[in-house]
Backbone as CSV, one residue per row, in Angstrom:
resi,resn,N_x,N_y,N_z,CA_x,CA_y,CA_z,C_x,C_y,C_z
1,MET,68.968,41.841,-21.141,68.109,41.026,-21.974,66.665,41.145,-21.476
2,LYS,65.745,41.401,-22.379,64.334,41.511,-22.043,63.634,40.193,-22.306
3,ARG,62.704,39.881,-21.449,61.878,38.703,-21.664,60.434,39.160,-21.654
4,GLU,59.752,38.921,-22.752,58.348,39.299,-22.825,57.503,38.315,-22.030
5,ILE,56.652,38.852,-21.199,55.676,38.051,-20.473,54.326,38.442,-21.045
6,ARG,53.654,37.495,-21.691,52.414,37.827,-22.386,51.203,37.634,-21.474
7,PHE,50.291,38.542,-21.637,49.022,38.480,-20.929,47.900,38.704,-21.929
8,ARG,46.734,38.308,-21.542,45.529,38.694,-22.255,44.535,39.102,-21.176
9,ARG,43.450,39.723,-21.591,42.446,40.123,-20.606,41.054,39.858,-21.152
10,TRP,40.175,39.470,-20.243,38.769,39.306,-20.557,38.081,40.559,-20.051
11,ALA,37.486,41.316,-20.974,36.777,42.544,-20.618,35.346,42.158,-20.260
12,LYS,35.032,42.187,-18.969,33.715,41.753,-18.495,32.596,42.618,-19.066
13,HIS,32.852,43.917,-19.175,31.796,44.847,-19.573,31.356,44.682,-21.028
14,CYS,32.217,44.111,-21.879,31.836,43.937,-23.284,32.043,42.502,-23.779
15,SER,32.367,41.596,-22.858,32.575,40.182,-23.201,33.519,40.018,-24.382
16,GLU,34.726,40.580,-24.228,35.713,40.541,-25.305,37.079,40.145,-24.751
17,MET,37.775,39.258,-25.491,39.132,38.861,-25.133,40.102,39.764,-25.887
18,VAL,41.042,40.341,-25.158,42.023,41.261,-25.745,43.411,40.679,-25.509
19,TYR,44.159,40.495,-26.591,45.488,39.900,-26.496,46.606,40.937,-26.570
20,SER,46.279,42.197,-26.655,47.312,43.205,-26.894,47.929,43.776,-25.635
21,CYS,47.512,43.315,-24.463,48.113,43.865,-23.252,49.385,43.087,-22.948
22,GLY,50.334,43.740,-22.335,51.585,43.059,-22.053,52.397,43.740,-20.988
23,VAL,53.339,43.000,-20.474,54.266,43.484,-19.462,55.644,43.007,-19.883
24,TYR,56.649,43.827,-19.668,58.017,43.431,-19.966,58.822,43.404,-18.690
25,LEU,59.675,42.428,-18.555,60.516,42.305,-17.375,61.934,42.721,-17.748
26,GLU,62.406,43.741,-17.098,63.804,44.165,-17.241,64.332,44.130,-15.826
27,ASN,64.466,45.291,-15.218,64.777,45.364,-13.801,63.514,45.609,-12.990
28,PHE,62.414,45.783,-13.687,61.139,46.073,-13.042,60.018,45.730,-14.009
29,PHE,58.799,45.686,-13.503,57.641,45.473,-14.371,57.108,46.813,-14.841
30,ARG,56.727,46.865,-16.078,56.140,48.084,-16.640,54.879,47.673,-17.383
31,VAL,53.760,48.261,-17.001,52.507,47.930,-17.662,52.428,48.691,-18.973
32,ILE,52.218,47.980,-20.064,52.127,48.587,-21.390,50.734,49.138,-21.625
33,ASP,49.736,48.430,-21.158,48.353,48.804,-21.392,47.768,49.364,-20.101
34,ASP,47.595,50.679,-20.028,47.148,51.327,-18.801,45.757,50.907,-18.369
35,ASP,44.931,50.434,-19.297,43.575,50.013,-18.939,43.571,48.896,-17.906
36,ILE,44.572,48.024,-17.941,44.558,46.902,-17.005,45.043,47.310,-15.622
37,ALA,45.554,48.508,-15.482,46.059,48.972,-14.186,45.214,50.100,-13.627
38,ASP,43.966,50.208,-14.065,43.145,51.346,-13.639,42.482,51.132,-12.281
39,GLY,42.764,50.004,-11.623,42.260,49.776,-10.287,40.835,49.256,-10.211
40,THR,40.219,48.961,-11.323,38.857,48.430,-11.308,38.894,46.930,-11.548
41,ASP,37.749,46.318,-11.437,37.679,44.880,-11.715,36.933,44.600,-13.020
42,LYS,37.068,45.502,-13.998,36.418,45.306,-15.294,37.070,44.188,-16.098
43,TYR,38.299,43.845,-15.734,39.062,42.879,-16.524,39.518,41.704,-15.682
44,ILE,39.584,40.547,-16.327,40.225,39.379,-15.736,41.519,39.193,-16.523
45,ILE,42.637,39.246,-15.838,43.952,39.147,-16.477,44.419,37.697,-16.428
46,MET,44.901,37.206,-17.573,45.377,35.831,-17.678,46.778,35.827,-18.281
47,GLN,47.662,35.057,-17.692,49.050,35.000,-18.152,49.268,33.822,-19.097
48,TYR,50.133,34.035,-20.062,50.595,32.985,-20.975,51.441,32.004,-20.178
49,THR,51.239,30.717,-20.383,51.960,29.698,-19.618,53.403,29.505,-20.085
50,GLY,53.710,30.016,-21.275,55.026,29.766,-21.857,55.026,28.526,-22.735
51,LEU,53.875,27.861,-22.828,53.750,26.640,-23.619,52.745,26.840,-24.745
52,ASN,52.924,26.071,-25.810,52.000,26.078,-26.941,51.387,24.697,-27.096
53,ASP,50.208,24.653,-27.692,49.558,23.363,-27.923,50.086,22.727,-29.205
54,LYS,49.489,21.626,-29.610,49.966,20.891,-30.795,49.824,21.679,-32.088
55,ASN,48.996,22.721,-32.092,48.824,23.560,-33.273,49.657,24.849,-33.208
56,GLY,50.466,24.974,-32.175,51.297,26.161,-32.032,50.591,27.325,-31.357
57,ASN,49.370,27.113,-30.863,48.628,28.174,-30.173,49.123,28.312,-28.743
58,GLY,49.304,29.551,-28.299,49.716,29.786,-26.932,48.657,29.315,-25.946
59,ILE,49.100,28.754,-24.829,48.195,28.296,-23.783,48.234,29.322,-22.655
60,TYR,47.063,29.856,-22.319,46.919,30.864,-21.266,46.118,30.303,-20.102
61,GLU,46.241,30.966,-18.957,45.341,30.671,-17.847,43.911,30.766,-18.358
62,ASP,43.034,29.974,-17.808,41.603,29.944,-18.130,41.292,29.370,-19.507
63,ASP,42.310,28.902,-20.242,42.032,28.167,-21.471,41.463,26.807,-21.096
64,VAL,40.745,26.210,-22.023,40.280,24.837,-21.869,41.010,24.033,-22.933
65,VAL,41.685,22.985,-22.497,42.436,22.152,-23.423,41.830,20.752,-23.448
66,CYS,42.058,20.086,-24.572,41.612,18.706,-24.742,42.855,17.852,-24.940
67,CYS,42.900,16.742,-24.234,44.015,15.808,-24.369,43.596,14.696,-25.326
68,ASP,44.415,14.458,-26.362,44.080,13.465,-27.388,43.750,12.092,-26.810
69,TRP,44.555,11.627,-25.888,44.371,10.248,-25.449,43.315,10.085,-24.364
70,LEU,42.947,11.153,-23.666,41.902,11.037,-22.646,40.542,11.526,-23.127
71,LYS,40.535,12.343,-24.178,39.293,12.878,-24.750,38.453,13.624,-23.712
72,ARG,39.117,14.328,-22.825,38.425,15.143,-21.830,38.884,16.578,-21.946
73,HIS,38.090,17.477,-21.397,38.417,18.900,-21.394,38.918,19.301,-20.013
74,TYR,40.016,20.068,-20.005,40.610,20.503,-18.748,40.866,22.004,-18.787
75,PRO,40.392,22.759,-17.787,40.747,24.178,-17.711,42.160,24.332,-17.138
76,VAL,42.870,25.342,-17.619,44.227,25.655,-17.157,44.117,26.709,-16.061
77,PHE,44.827,26.513,-14.964,44.805,27.501,-13.890,46.191,27.640,-13.269
78,TRP,46.396,28.734,-12.571,47.639,28.992,-11.852,47.473,28.497,-10.426
79,ASP,48.313,27.575,-10.012,48.289,27.050,-8.651,49.270,27.869,-7.828
80,LYS,48.757,28.823,-7.066,49.634,29.729,-6.319,50.385,29.008,-5.206
81,ASN,49.858,27.902,-4.718,50.554,27.162,-3.659,51.798,26.449,-4.169
82,ASN,51.764,26.008,-5.414,52.901,25.301,-6.007,53.612,26.100,-7.084
83,CYS,53.149,27.319,-7.315,53.756,28.207,-8.321,53.914,27.517,-9.666
84,SER,52.810,26.989,-10.174,52.865,26.328,-11.475,51.487,26.365,-12.128
85,PHE,51.495,26.235,-13.451,50.241,26.120,-14.199,49.813,24.666,-14.171
86,LYS,48.526,24.451,-13.954,48.019,23.087,-13.861,46.740,22.937,-14.658
87,LEU,46.388,21.685,-14.905,45.113,21.343,-15.520,44.200,20.868,-14.409
88,LYS,43.018,21.462,-14.326,42.075,21.101,-13.269,41.368,19.816,-13.667
89,THR,41.675,18.767,-12.962,41.049,17.478,-13.221,39.791,17.362,-12.362
90,ARG,39.020,16.348,-12.614,37.797,16.142,-11.819,38.134,15.881,-10.356
91,ASN,39.266,15.269,-10.121,39.740,15.017,-8.767,40.680,16.152,-8.389
92,GLU,40.152,17.201,-7.792,40.934,18.410,-7.540,42.117,18.184,-6.616
93,VAL,42.141,17.075,-5.913,43.263,16.779,-5.034,44.507,16.468,-5.863
94,ASN,44.309,15.959,-7.058,45.423,15.508,-7.881,45.462,16.252,-9.219
95,ASN,45.428,17.577,-9.182,45.509,18.354,-10.422,46.889,18.177,-11.047
96,ALA,46.916,17.974,-12.337,48.166,17.662,-13.036,48.888,18.928,-13.491
97,SER,50.191,18.962,-13.298,51.005,20.076,-13.775,50.982,20.094,-15.301
98,LEU,50.814,21.271,-15.869,50.746,21.405,-17.321,52.044,20.961,-17.985
99,THR,53.161,21.126,-17.309,54.458,20.808,-17.912,54.692,19.313,-18.094
100,ILE,53.909,18.462,-17.427,54.131,17.020,-17.606,53.404,16.469,-18.828
101,TRP,52.508,17.253,-19.396,51.747,16.797,-20.555,52.581,16.953,-21.819
102,ASN,52.424,16.032,-22.741,53.082,16.122,-24.038,52.330,17.159,-24.868
103,LYS,53.014,18.240,-25.226,52.329,19.321,-25.939,51.773,18.873,-27.290
104,ASP,52.274,17.775,-27.832,51.755,17.264,-29.097,50.434,16.523,-28.921
105,GLU,49.980,16.381,-27.681,48.737,15.672,-27.406,47.648,16.578,-26.854
106,ILE,47.953,17.868,-26.633,46.924,18.760,-26.103,46.628,19.881,-27.084
107,GLU,45.376,20.317,-27.060,44.923,21.355,-27.983,44.019,22.332,-27.232
108,VAL,44.247,23.622,-27.436,43.363,24.638,-26.870,42.069,24.614,-27.683
109,ILE,40.949,24.423,-26.995,39.663,24.365,-27.694,38.748,25.530,-27.310
110,GLY,39.202,26.377,-26.426,38.423,27.531,-26.006,38.928,28.043,-24.672
111,ASN,38.089,28.825,-24.001,38.433,29.303,-22.664,37.162,29.392,-21.830
112,ILE,37.332,29.493,-20.532,36.182,29.416,-19.630,35.270,30.634,-19.707
113,HIS,35.741,31.734,-20.272,34.934,32.951,-20.353,34.061,32.974,-21.607
114,GLU,34.638,32.608,-22.743,33.888,32.617,-23.999,33.147,31.301,-24.245
115,ASN,33.623,30.220,-23.630,33.055,28.890,-23.876,32.808,28.125,-22.578
116,PRO,32.000,28.648,-21.665,31.778,27.956,-20.381,31.167,26.567,-20.537
117,GLU,30.507,26.333,-21.659,29.898,25.012,-21.897,30.942,23.900,-22.005
118,LEU,32.187,24.253,-22.311,33.247,23.252,-22.435,33.573,22.587,-21.099
119,LEU,33.248,23.251,-20.007,33.535,22.682,-18.685,32.578,21.558,-18.335
120,LYS,31.517,21.408,-19.081,30.544,20.346,-18.821,30.942,19.044,-19.478
121,SER,31.954,19.085,-20.335,32.362,17.869,-21.058,33.361,17.049,-20.272
């Protein structure tokens, strides 16, 4: 059984988000898009969290989400120490795990690369 693991990439050199790159997990990882494995730092790779927002949009690392009841913007990041996707709160000591949020209350409103101004809200 194959499980698709979705990625997207931010191309620094042309300021473009590309959603067509991907990796498939079978018995090994295989890069579908050779551009992301060329050994340079032209791209920032972001993984799909496996969750969708209230509109059915996939939530990726570096997305900025808004929570209906708090009316604040939170960037999504991968916490390598706890192996989980989290929302970066103002109090970085207590960043909230993305999985505890009700997906019907959060909405992707942009990402930190295309919409850095959202982090000021």
